[in-house]
C-alpha positions as CSV (number, residue, x, y, z in Angstrom):
1,X,0.1,-20.1,7.4
2,X,-0.4,-22.7,4.7
3,X,-3.6,-23.9,6.4
4,X,-5.6,-20.7,5.9
5,X,-9.0,-21.4,4.4
6,X,-9.7,-18.0,3.1
7,X,-8.1,-14.5,2.7
8,X,-9.8,-13.3,5.9
9,X,-8.6,-16.4,7.8
10,X,-5.0,-15.7,6.6
11,X,-5.0,-12.0,7.5
12,X,-7.2,-12.2,10.6
13,X,-5.9,-15.4,12.3
14,X,-2.6,-16.4,10.9
15,X,-0.4,-13.6,9.6
16,X,1.3,-11.1,11.8
17,X,-1.2,-10.9,14.5
18,X,0.6,-8.2,16.4
19,X,0.1,-5.8,13.5
20,X,-3.4,-7.1,12.8
21,X,-4.3,-6.1,16.4
22,X,-2.6,-2.7,16.1
23,X,-4.5,-1.8,12.9
24,X,-7.7,-3.1,14.3
25,X,-7.4,-0.9,17.4
26,X,-6.0,2.2,15.7
27,X,-7.7,2.2,12.2
28,X,-10.6,-0.3,11.9
29,X,-12.4,0.0,15.3
30,X,-12.3,3.8,15.5
31,X,-13.7,4.1,12.0
32,X,-16.5,1.6,12.7
33,X,-17.4,3.4,15.9
34,X,-17.8,6.6,13.9
35,X,-20.3,4.9,11.6
36,X,-18.0,4.0,8.7
37,X,-19.1,0.7,7.1
38,X,-17.0,-2.4,7.9
39,X,-15.9,-2.9,4.3
40,X,-14.7,0.6,3.9
41,X,-12.9,0.5,7.3
42,X,-11.2,-2.7,6.3
43,X,-10.1,-1.1,3.0
44,X,-8.6,1.9,4.9
45,X,-6.8,-0.5,7.3
46,X,-5.3,-2.3,4.3
47,X,-4.5,1.0,2.6
48,X,-2.6,2.2,5.7
49,X,-0.7,-1.1,5.7
50,X,0.1,-0.7,2.0
51,X,1.4,2.8,2.6
52,X,3.5,1.6,5.4
53,X,5.0,-1.1,3.2
54,X,5.7,1.4,0.4
55,X,7.6,3.6,2.9
56,X,9.4,0.7,4.5
57,X,10.7,-0.6,1.1
58,X,11.4,2.8,-0.5
59,X,14.7,3.5,1.3
60,X,16.4,0.1,0.8
61,X,15.5,0.1,-2.9
62,X,16.7,3.7,-3.4
63,X,20.1,2.8,-1.8
64,X,20.9,0.0,-4.3
65,X,24.1,0.8,-6.2
66,X,23.0,-0.9,-9.4
67,X,20.4,1.8,-10.1
68,X,17.5,-0.6,-10.0
69,X,14.9,0.6,-7.6
70,X,11.5,-0.7,-6.5
71,X,8.6,0.5,-8.5
72,X,6.3,2.5,-6.3
73,X,2.8,1.4,-5.9
74,X,3.2,-2.4,-6.0
75,X,3.0,-2.8,-2.3
76,X,0.0,-0.5,-2.1
77,X,-1.7,-2.3,-5.0
78,X,-1.1,-5.7,-3.3
79,X,-2.8,-4.6,-0.1
80,X,-5.7,-3.0,-1.8
81,X,-6.3,-6.2,-3.7
82,X,-6.2,-8.1,-0.4
83,X,-8.8,-5.7,1.0
84,X,-11.0,-6.5,-1.9
85,X,-10.5,-10.2,-1.5
86,X,-11.3,-10.1,2.2
87,X,-14.4,-7.9,1.9
88,X,-15.9,-9.8,-1.1
89,X,-15.7,-13.1,0.7
90,X,-17.9,-11.8,3.6
């Protein structure tokens, strides 16, 4: 993971390749086949990932007894920024 040379190298070849393949097959490729530009298809794939992470972290943070919960939107923002980094490098 620490040997990634760029954001697209990290996300495309090193981090969680199972999910990368899933989102490529179910989000990115179908959009590209319908004529959606690659950059926008990538943004939507990262957006889906961000929404998934928002959902996944919502329940554990809501169950905390100290009343401190996660601020919604941080995971989504992180993945949208990653999409921008990946598409601008290309």
